[in-house]
N, C-alpha and C positions, 0 to 999 in steps of 0.2 A: 633482537630484531629477526623477524622472519626472512628468510633466505628466499631467493626468487625460485619458483618451480622450473621443472625440466622444459616444460612448454613454454614458459616466458623465455628462459635462455635461448631455446630453438627459434623462437618467433624473433629476439631480437638479432639472433644471428642470420636469419633470413633479411631482416631489415637491413643490417650491416652491410649483407652482401650485394642486395638488389639495389639499393638507393645509390652508393656510389655509382654503380655501373651506370644507373639512369642518367646521374648529374654527369659523368663524364661523357656519355652518348649526348645529352643535351649541349654539353659544350662543344662537342665535336660538330654536332650539327649546326650550332650557332656559328662556328668558325666556317665550316663548310658553305653555309650560307651567305657570311661574309665574303667570302673568297668568290664565289659566283656571283654576288652583286658586285663586287670590284670589277670582275672580269665582264660583267653585263653591261656596267657604265662604260668602262674602257671600249667595248664593241660599239656601244650608242655614240660615244664620242667620234670613233672611227666612221661609223655611218653619218654621222652630222658633217664630218668632216668631208666625205665623199659626196654628200650631196651640195655643199658649200662650192665643190670644185664643179660640180655639174652645172650649178647657176653660173658659176664664173665662165665656164665654156659656152653656155648658152649666149650669155653678155658677149663673149669674146667673137662668136661666129657672127653675132648681128653686128658688132662693130665692125668686124672685117669687112662684111658686106655694105655697110655704111661707108668705111673707107674707100672701097673700091667705086662706089657710086659717087663719091664726093668727086673724084677724078674726072667728072663728067665735063666737056667743054661747054656746054650749054651752061650750066651752073657757073664756072668760070666768067662767061659771058654776059652773064645775066639775063640768059633766056630761060627764064622761069616758066613760062609757058610750056617750051619746048621740054624742060626737065621734068614738069608735071607729068608729060605722057610717058616719059621713060620711068619715072616714080612709080607710076600706076603699075607698069609691069613688073617691076624689080620687088615691090611690095609681096607680091604672091609667093615669093622664093623665100622671103625672109620670117623670123620667128617674130613678126610683127602684124599689127592690124592697119598702121598708117605710118606715111612717111612725112613729116613736117620739115619746112624750112623756116628758120626763125633768124631774124636780124640781130644785130649788136644792142637794140633796145629791148627786143622782147617781143617785137611784133611778129606774128605770124604771117609769113609771106605767101606759103602755100601750105595745102594739106590735101592727102590723097583722098580724104574722105569727104571733101568738098569740090565742085567743080572749079576750075582756075578762074580768077577773077572775083570769085564771090568773096564779099569782106569778111576777113577774120578777124578774132579778137586779138586783144595784146596780153603777153602774161603780166599778171599783176606782181607776181614773185617770180625771180628766176635765178635760184641759187646754183643749178646746175651750169647755166649760162655764164653766170659771173666767174665760177669756178674754171670754166674751161677757157674763157677769156684770158683769165689771170694766169692760168699754167700752162695753156696751149697744147693740153692732152686730152683725149676722149674719157668719157666717163658716164656713169650711170645716176639716174636721179632717184629720190626716194618716191614713195607713195604720194600722189598727188590727185586732185579732181583737174580731169583734162578740160581746157576752156572750149572744146569743140565740141566733145561727146558728154561732157557733163557728169563723169563717172570716175571712179579711181581707176588710174594707169600709170604707168612708169614708163621711162623714157632712157633709152641708149644713145647717146649723141657723140658726134666727131666734130671738129672744127673744120670748116673750109676756108683755106688762106688763098689769097692772092698777092704775090709778090712779098710773102713772109707776114703780110698782114691780115689781121681778122676779116673775114667776108660776112660769112653766115654760120648758121649753127644747124648741121643736118642731124635730125632726129629720126629714130625709129621708136614708135609708142606701141604699148602692150598693155592688154588688161592684165590682172593678176593670175587669171585662171591660166595663161599662158605658162607659167611655172609649176601648175598643178601636177604635172607628171614626175616631177623631180620627187614629189613626196610620195605618190601612189606606185612608182617604179620599185621602192625599196622594199615593198610588201610588208610595212610594219605591222606589228600585232594590232588588231581592231581597237584594242582599249588604250593604245598610246596616243597622246596628244602631239601631233607635229606641226611646227609652224615655220613659215619663212617670214622673216621681219627684215625692215630696210635699216639703213645706218641710224634711224632715228629710234627704231623700236617699234615701229608700227607694224601692225600684221598685215602681211600682204597675201599669204596662202595659209590656209588652215585646214586641217584633216577633219575638224568637227566645228559646226556651227560658223563657219565662215561669214556668212550673212550677217550675223550677230556682231562679230568681232572684227569685220575688216576695217582696217585704217585705225583701231584703237591700239593705244601703247600696251607693251607688255607690263608685267608686273613691276614695281619699282626697283624690289631687290634683283631682278634680273637685268635692268638696265644697268644698276650701280655694278654688279658683277661683269656685265659686257664692257663697261667703261674702263675696267681694272684689267681685264685678261680677255684673250680671244678665244681661250677654251675653258670650261670649267663645268663643275658638276656639283649640286647642292638640292637639298629638300626645300621645297617649297609648295605653293599651290598654282593651279593654272587659273586662268581668267574666269572660268566657270566654277573655281571653288574644290578642284578635286587635289587631294594631297598626292605631290608625286616627288619622283628625283628628276630634277631637270639636268639636263646635258645640253650643250651648245657648242656651236663651232662658229667663229667669224671669219668672215673672207679678208684677206690684208688688201686686197684690191679693190672690191666694191663696198667693203664695209659691211655689206648684209649678212644675215646670219640664218643659221637654220637651229630651231630650238626643238628638242625633244622631250617630251613629258612622260615617264614610266609610272603609273598609277602604283602608290605604295601598297595599295592592299593587293595587286597583283603580284607585287614582289615577295610581299610577305605571306601570301595565301599558301604558297608551298611549305614555308617554314611553320607556318601556323598548323596546316595539315600534318605534317611529319611530326612536329611536337606533340599533336592531340594523339597522334598514333603510338608516339613513345610513352605518353603518359597512360594511355589504355593499356598498351603492353605493360608498363610498369606495374599499374594496379593488377594488372591480370596475373602477372609473375608473382607479385607481393600476394594476392589472395590465393593463387595455387600454392606458392612457398608456405605461407602462414597455415593453410589448411594441411598440407603435408607435414609441417612441422607440428602442427596440433595433434596430428594423427600419431606420427611415430613418437612425439613426446608421450601422448596417452598409452602407447606401447611401452616405452621406457619406463614410465612410471609403474604400470601394471606389472611389468617384469620386476621392478624394483620392490613394490609391495608383495609380489607373490615370493620374494626371497627373504623378506623383513621377518615374516612369520615363523618360516622354519628357523631363522637365525634366532629369534627371541626362544622359540621353544628348544633349541640346543642349549642356548645360554642357560635354560631353567633345569637342563638335564635329560630332556626327552631325547630319545635315540631313534623312535620310528619315524622318520622323516620323509615325507612324501612330495616330491614337487614334479609338476607337470611341466612338459615342454613349454621352453617359454620363446618370445619373439625373437631374440636375439643371440649369438653364439656366445657372446661375453656373459649374458646372463645366464645361459645353460651351463657354461664353464663354472661359474659362481655357483650353481645350483649343484653342479657334480661336486664341487669342491665341499660344499656343505654337507652333501650325502656321505662323501668320503670320510668327513670328520666326523658325522654322527656313527659311522660304521666303527672307525678308530675308537671313539669314545665308547660305543656299546661294546667292543672287544674289550677295551680298558675297564670298563664296567663289569664285564663277564667275569675277567681274570681277576680283578679285585674281590668278586664276591663268590667266585668258585673253585673249586679244585681242579687244578691243571690236568690231573690224570684222570679222575672219573667222571668230571663234568658235573657232580654234586656241587650243591652250595657249600661254601666254607664257612668256618667257624663264626666270622663276623658279620656274614650273611644271615648263618642261622639265630644269631642273637638278635639282629635286626628284625628277624619274620617274626620270631616268637615274642619279642617286646609289642609288636603291633597286635599279635593275636591274642596276646595277655590283657590288652587294653580292651579289646572287643570282648574277651571273655568278662572282664569285670563289669562292662557295661551290660552285656547280655545276659549275666549271671550264668555262663556255662562254664564247662571246664575243659583241660588240656592236659594230655599226658606227654612226657617227656621218656625217650628211650634212649639210654645210652649203651653202644654195642661196641664190645672188642672181640677180637678174631683170637681164638684160641688156636696155637700152633702156626702161626704165620711166619714167625721168625726161624721155624726150622724149615719151613718151606722157601723161604727166602735163601737160607743158608744152603740148602740142599740142592735146588734148581737154580738158584740166580736170581738176580733183581728181574730179569725179562719176565719170568715165570710168575714172579711175585707181583710186578705191576700188572700183568694181565689177568692174575687170580682177584686182585683189588678192583679192577674194572667190572670183572664177572659179577663180584659180590654186590657193588653198587647197582647193577642190573637188578639182580635178584631183589634187592631191596627195593628199589623204585617199581617193580613190577608187582610186589606186595602189598604196598600201602595204597590207600585210596588217593583219587586226584587231588582232594582237599588238603591232603597231609602233606607235611614238607620233610625232605631229608637232606642230610649233610654229612660231609666226611671232614670230620674234626682234625685229623692229622694222621698219619702212619695208618694204623689198621683200626682206627676208630671211628665210628659212626654214631649219627644222632637221627632220630625220629620225632617230629612233634604232630601226635594225634590229634586232631580238632575235635573237640565237642567228645572228649573222652576222660575217663577217671582211671584209678588205679587198677581196678579190677580189669578193666576193659584193654587198659595197656597190658597188663601181666598177661592176659589171654593171646593177645597179638603177639605178645613176645615169644611166648610158646612156639607159635606156628612159626615165626619167623626163624627162630633158632634151627627149626627142622630144615626149613628153606636153605639157611645159609650153610648148613652141617652136610649138604648133599656134595658128593665127591666133584671135583673141577678138572675135567679132561683138557689138557692143554698141551700142544705141539707134540703129540705122542705120549704124554705122560699124564698120570692122574695124582693130583695133588688133593690133600683132605686137610680142611679146617673144621672148627665149630666155633660158636659164638656164645659169649658170657653177656647177658643183658640185665642192666638195671633200670627200673621204673620209678619214674616221681610223678606227681599229678598236681595241677592246681585246681582248687586251692588248698587240697589236703596235705601236700607234703611242703609246698613253699608258695609265695606270690610273686618271686623275681625270678628272670631268666638264670640269672648266675646262680642263684639258691637251687633252682631246680636241676640245672646240669650239674651242679656239686652233688647234690642229693643222689642223682641218678647215677652219676660216677661212682660214688662211695655204695651204692648197690651193686652196681656192676663189681666192683672189686670184691666184695660180700660174695657174690656168686661164684667167682674164680676161688675164693679160698673154700668154698663148700665142694668144689669140685669140678669146675668149667661146665660147658654146655647146660646152663640153666640160667633160670631168671630170678632174681631177687627185687623186692619192692621196698621201697624207701621208707622209712618210717617217721 
């Protein structure tokens, strides 16, 4: 199974880092907005409660003014004409547009809207009159069509008693617009829907489309909730079909309520905008992170590929490894390690194939190279000459002047031999004071001629550390294919020829037969 690439891993890492953060941020945002919404609802209920209190205060001031007016002796003595004149003056200082006196049957006895004595209608239904007669306490009516003005009004009323018995009902009537300042003074957001509703749930005042909805009942779910609790909040729709969170507060005195509708779209707009910004930021972070991961992954992959080829070359035995600077310190460290390993292998290989003292190839390396050249000679039908060289008198130098002088002499001999051969030829130290040379494209005659020149070169004196050492050379020559066709046989015959040269008196060359 194919393993994921570095780029895939890095992209997965970016996703694993960014997405959880985005999810946590979204959860925190939701939690924040829920808290904010809860706080907003709490504040709205407080506002509704304050507005209900303001309505009750208005009702209370009107009631207090009526109670003061109800003490008039003209009203108590039945001087309704005189009371009519006084009521005309009093209504100007009250939050009302008229003062009305009603008897127990519901008959209007006077109204400041009509001249005294003009015929007035009788109330067809009088729930407030019946309640006040029953309880003997002042009260506030619900919204109803005024029989005198023929439009929606509401009434604040107090009983007028004589000797403890009900005599009249003193009313102050007002249009719904009388309560409009209660809504406007709160400076609610323009998109909010705010309404004042009476105890039956009929709309008295509304911030939007009052003409359309005046006197209409609120939604049934709101009526149901107001019947069960004096304050609450819930999601619903306004009369004009707008989804809102509705909060309301109901007066325990008048049973009138203030209803506030906060549009859901407005409440969630900030959340949507914030979430949109979060989504955009998340995708931007993902895009940037993935691009960066893709870029860095490419750099890592390039560095790894750049190290792969040298590693393979090293495994195949190549030691000339060149690694350009890479993008990461770890990759550069690995590259340096490969290069150090290559140098170590190269050194070990050199040590294995070369003589430690002279730096010439050793016996095994000489065998390997000669074998390769013999294969070429066989293919190209060319010749090859092998020279086996042994120093005459080296033991005496070693015993007389010491091993240090002997080692220095061997080094100098190797230099002279190397300088004497062609670049295409191959030299080696076989051990001790024995050397070998492979002369490419040569035969016995050419090899013997070169051996004579080499003997003279090697036999020159060696000035070393203030002394002069003298050695000579005995050389045996064998050639391919005249003498033999294998490396071992060629070396053996060249060795035998060298010993024959020593027997004949040293410092000479003999050719293998």
